[in-house]
C-alpha positions as CSV (number, residue, x, y, z in Angstrom):
1,M,13.6,21.4,-27.8
2,V,11.1,21.4,-24.5
3,K,8.5,18.6,-23.6
4,S,5.7,19.5,-23.4
5,I,3.8,18.3,-19.9
6,V,0.8,15.8,-20.9
7,Q,-2.0,14.9,-18.6
8,D,-2.7,11.2,-18.5
9,N,-6.3,11.6,-16.9
10,I,-5.7,8.2,-15.1
11,P,-7.5,8.0,-11.7
12,R,-5.5,8.1,-8.8
13,K,-6.3,5.5,-5.6
14,T,-6.5,7.6,-2.4
15,K,-8.0,4.1,-0.3
16,F,-6.9,0.5,0.1
17,T,-9.4,-2.4,-0.3
18,F,-8.8,-4.5,2.4
19,E,-7.3,-6.7,0.2
20,E,-4.7,-4.7,-0.8
21,A,-4.2,-3.9,3.0
22,V,-3.1,-7.4,3.6
23,D,-1.0,-7.4,0.4
24,V,0.9,-4.1,2.2
25,W,1.3,-6.2,5.1
26,L,3.0,-9.0,2.7
27,R,4.8,-6.2,0.9
28,R,6.2,-4.9,3.9
29,W,7.7,-7.6,5.6
30,A,9.2,-8.6,2.4
31,G,11.5,-5.6,2.9
32,Q,9.9,-3.2,0.6
33,F,9.9,0.7,1.9
34,Q,6.8,2.7,2.1
35,H,7.0,4.7,-0.8
36,E,8.0,1.8,-2.6
37,I,5.1,0.4,-1.6
38,A,3.2,4.0,-2.0
39,A,4.3,3.9,-5.8
40,A,3.4,0.0,-6.6
41,Y,0.0,1.4,-6.2
42,V,0.5,4.8,-7.3
43,I,-1.3,5.8,-4.0
44,N,0.0,8.6,-1.3
45,V,2.4,6.9,1.0
46,R,0.7,8.3,3.8
47,A,-2.3,5.4,3.3
48,V,0.7,2.7,3.2
49,N,1.6,4.5,6.4
50,Q,-2.1,4.2,8.0
51,V,-2.4,1.0,7.2
52,L,1.0,-0.2,9.3
53,K,-0.1,2.4,11.7
54,E,-3.5,0.2,12.3
55,A,-5.1,3.1,12.0
56,T,-7.1,1.6,9.0
57,H,-8.0,-1.8,7.6
58,V,-7.8,-3.1,11.5
59,G,-7.0,-6.7,11.2
60,S,-5.1,-6.6,7.8
61,K,-2.4,-7.3,9.6
62,E,-3.4,-10.8,11.9
63,E,-5.1,-12.1,7.7
64,A,-1.3,-10.7,6.6
65,A,-0.1,-13.4,9.3
66,R,-2.4,-15.8,8.9
67,R,-1.5,-16.3,4.9
68,F,2.2,-15.8,5.6
69,G,2.0,-18.6,8.0
70,Q,4.0,-16.4,11.0
71,T,2.1,-14.9,14.2
72,A,1.3,-11.1,14.4
């Protein structure tokens, strides 16, 4: 028997907040891959990459470094 596909209607994230961008840096430094971070937020990997390239949320890396206790 074939299983039917059910749409969940859960809205997907399209952008990170600044706090989430800081968390992206912390997760990356902890060793998570970009696709793992994206899956945790149910967001496209491209959004994670934009944060890590500092194309969006400029300053999030410095804030994450301050929280992590290291220099950026």
